[in-house]
C-alpha positions in Angstrom: 0.1 0.0 0.1 1.3 3.6 -0.9 2.2 6.0 1.7 -0.6 8.4 0.6 -3.1 5.4 0.7 -2.1 4.4 4.1 -2.3 7.9 5.4 -5.7 8.5 3.8 -7.1 5.3 5.4 -5.9 6.7 8.8 -7.4 10.1 8.2 -10.9 8.8 7.0 -13.9 9.8 9.0 -17.6 9.6 8.4 -20.0 12.4 7.6 -17.6 15.3 7.4 -19.2 18.7 7.2 -19.6 20.2 3.7 -16.3 21.8 2.5 -14.2 19.8 5.0 -13.7 16.9 2.9 -11.1 16.4 0.3 -12.9 15.6 -3.1 -10.3 14.4 -5.5 -6.8 12.7 -5.5 -5.0 10.3 -3.1 -6.9 11.5 -0.1 -10.3 11.8 -1.3 -13.1 11.3 1.1 -10.9 12.3 4.1 -11.0 15.5 6.0 -8.7 18.4 4.6 -5.3 19.3 6.1 -5.3 21.9 8.8 -1.8 22.4 9.5 1.8 21.5 7.9 2.3 18.9 10.6 -0.4 16.9 9.0 1.0 16.9 5.5 2.5 13.9 3.6 6.4 14.0 2.7 6.9 16.5 -0.2 3.5 18.1 0.1 4.8 21.1 2.3 7.6 21.8 -0.1 5.3 21.7 -3.1 2.9 24.0 -1.6 5.4 26.6 -0.3 6.9 26.8 -3.8 3.3 27.1 -5.2 2.5 29.8 -2.7 5.8 31.7 -3.2 4.8 32.2 -6.9 1.5 33.3 -5.8 2.3 35.7 -3.2 5.1 37.1 -5.6 2.5 37.8 -8.4 0.1 39.4 -5.9 2.6 41.8 -4.4 4.3 42.5 -7.8 0.9 43.7 -9.1 0.8 46.2 -6.2 4.5 47.4 -7.2 3.5 47.5 -11.0 0.1 49.1 -10.8 0.7 51.9 -8.1 2.8 54.3 -10.6 -0.4 54.3 -12.9 -2.7 55.9 -10.4 -1.5 59.4 -11.6 -1.8 58.3 -15.1 -5.4 57.2 -15.2 -7.5 58.9 -18.1 -10.5 59.4 -15.9 -11.5 59.8 -12.3 -13.3 56.4 -12.6 -10.3 54.8 -13.8 -8.3 56.1 -10.9 -10.9 54.9 -8.3 -11.1 51.3 -9.9 -7.2 51.0 -9.9 -7.1 52.1 -6.4 -9.5 49.2 -5.5 -7.5 46.8 -7.6 -4.3 47.6 -5.9 -5.9 47.4 -2.4 -7.4 44.1 -3.4 -4.0 42.7 -4.7 -2.4 43.8 -1.6 -4.7 41.9 0.7 -4.4 38.8 -1.7 -0.8 38.8 -1.1 -1.3 39.3 2.7 -3.6 36.4 2.7 -1.2 34.0 0.9 1.8 35.3 3.2 -0.2 34.4 6.2 -0.7 30.9 5.1 3.0 30.7 4.5 3.7 31.9 8.0 2.4 28.5 9.3 5.2 26.6 7.6 7.9 27.8 9.9 11.3 28.9 8.7 10.9 27.9 5.1 7.5 29.9 4.8 8.7 32.9 6.7 11.9 33.1 4.3 9.6 33.2 1.5 7.5 35.9 3.1 10.6 37.9 3.6 11.9 37.4 -0.1 8.5 38.5 -1.3 8.3 41.7 0.9 11.8 42.7 -0.3 11.0 42.4 -3.9 11.7 45.1 -6.3 10.3 45.6 -10.0 11.6 42.9 -12.0 12.1 40.2 -9.5 8.9 38.4 -9.5 8.9 34.5 -9.6 6.8 34.6 -12.8 8.1 36.3 -16.0 4.8 38.0 -16.9 5.1 40.2 -13.9 8.6 41.4 -14.8 7.3 42.8 -18.1 7.2 46.6 -17.9 3.9 48.2 -18.5 4.5 50.9 -20.9 1.1 52.6 -21.1 -2.4 52.8 -19.6 -3.4 50.3 -22.5 -0.8 47.8 -21.1 -2.4 47.9 -17.7 -5.9 47.3 -19.1 -4.5 44.3 -21.4 -2.6 43.0 -18.3 -5.9 42.9 -16.2 -7.8 41.4 -19.0 -5.3 38.5 -19.9 -3.0 38.0 -17.1 -5.2 38.7 -14.2 -7.6 36.0 -16.0 -4.7 33.7 -15.7 -4.7 34.3 -11.9 -8.5 33.7 -12.0 -7.9 30.2 -13.5 -5.0 29.4 -11.1 -7.3 30.4 -8.1 -10.2 28.2 -9.5 -7.5 25.4 -9.6 -6.9 25.8 -5.9 -10.5 26.1 -5.2 -11.8 23.4 -2.5 -8.2 22.0 -2.4 -7.0 19.7 0.3 -5.1 22.2 2.4 -8.0 23.9 4.2 -6.3 27.3 5.3 -5.6 28.1 1.7 -9.1 26.6 0.6 -10.8 29.1 2.9 -8.9 32.0 1.6 -9.6 31.3 -2.2 -13.5 32.5 -2.6 -13.0 36.1 -1.7 -9.8 36.3 -3.7 -11.7 34.7 -6.8 -14.5 37.2 -6.4 -12.1 40.1 -6.4 -10.1 38.7 -9.2 -13.3 38.6 -11.4 -13.7 42.2 -10.7 -10.2 43.1 -11.7 -10.7 41.1 -15.1 -14.0 43.1 -15.7 -12.2 46.3 -15.1 -9.7 45.3 -17.9 -12.2 44.1 -20.4 -14.4 47.2 -20.0 -11.5 49.4 -20.5 -10.2 47.7 -23.6 -13.8 47.6 -24.9 -13.7 51.6 -24.6 -10.3 51.4 -26.4 -12.1 49.7 -29.3 -15.3 51.6 -29.7 -15.0 54.9 -27.8 -13.3 57.5 -29.8 -13.2 60.0 -26.8 -11.5 57.4 -24.5 -8.0 56.3 -24.4 -6.2 54.4 -27.4 -7.7 52.8 -30.4 -8.6 49.5 -31.7 -5.2 49.0 -33.4 -3.6 49.6 -30.1 -5.9 47.1 -28.4 -4.9 44.5 -30.9 -1.1 45.2 -30.5 -1.6 44.8 -26.6 -3.4 41.5 -27.1 -0.6 40.4 -29.4 2.0 41.3 -26.7 0.3 39.9 -23.6 -1.5 36.7 -24.8 1.7 34.7 -25.2 2.9 35.7 -21.8 -0.4 34.6 -20.4 -0.1 31.2 -22.1 3.3 30.7 -20.5 2.1 31.1 -17.1 0.3 27.9 -16.9 3.9 26.2 -17.0 5.4 23.4 -18.9 3.3 20.7 -20.9 3.4 17.4 -19.3 4.7 18.6 -16.1 5.1 15.8 -13.4 5.0 18.3 -10.7 1.5 19.2 -12.0 0.3 15.7 -11.9 1.7 15.3 -8.3 -0.3 18.4 -7.2 -3.5 17.0 -8.4 -2.7 13.5 -6.6 -2.3 15.4 -3.3 -5.4 17.5 -4.0 -3.6 20.8 -4.1 -5.0 21.5 -7.7 -7.6 20.1 -9.9 -6.2 20.3 -13.3 -2.8 19.8 -14.9 -1.0 22.5 -16.8 -2.3 21.5 -20.3 -6.0 21.2 -19.1 -6.2 24.6 -17.5 -4.2 26.4 -20.3 -6.9 24.8 -22.8 -9.6 26.0 -20.6 -8.1 29.4 -20.6 -7.6 29.6 -24.3 -11.3 28.7 -24.9 -12.5 31.4 -22.6 -10.1 34.2 -23.4 -10.4 33.6 -27.1 -14.2 34.4 -26.9 -13.5 37.5 -24.8 -11.0 38.6 -27.6 -13.3 38.0 -30.4 -16.2 39.7 -28.5 -13.8 42.8 -28.5 -13.7 42.8 -32.3 -10.0 41.7 -32.0 -8.0 38.8 -33.5 -6.8 36.0 -31.3 -3.0 35.4 -31.9 -1.7 31.9 -32.8 -1.2 30.1 -29.5 2.6 29.3 -30.4 3.5 32.8 -31.4 6.2 34.5 -29.1 6.1 31.7 -26.6 8.9 31.1 -24.1 7.6 28.1 -22.4 6.5 24.9 -24.1 
């Protein structure tokens, strides 16, 4: 019997409350893990690595977006961006609080994240400079949508403290996406607003490959292990395909062209 199967049998309980039961992977049917001390070998290391990337992305969004508060084309845009920055800071704080429970390794990650400067994020898309207000709108439309898919992937996962943090983060991430899409729609259709349809297309061409890269390598063994442990629901290829289908329709609804999925990619 595997280590995971043996541990699962020892953790099995009857009539677990809704939301307390692991619903996929090797520990399906057992209660969710509440602390690092309960985790099987290797699980903590993987989760800390995943949360490092997540916290880094949230905090780097704050560092990147804050310079655009004074460049917003309208008062409503400035208010919306201020809301986004506050949300992203809170998301980063939530993830760091989960990391704190992992002792020295988690606290070291938090210290690294809080010391970051522009260009030092774990994920390359967050190191790409924003060059205009349009870049910010495209970033929220395409890159924040990747964040939405990643949070959906963690939703109802086997580590309970993280699972409890996801619903509000998801709700707010969807608001950020809507702000980006509405702004790009105005770029395309409102001559009195910022930018133009041609600029919007150039922005999609720039950020779409960076978004696809964010899902990681195809055929990733680590991705499959994360599913086995109940950390994630889908592997890299599955969630990237879901993203392509959803965001492709968004781009077409804007009257823009979806770039070829292999153009400008850095991660295969």
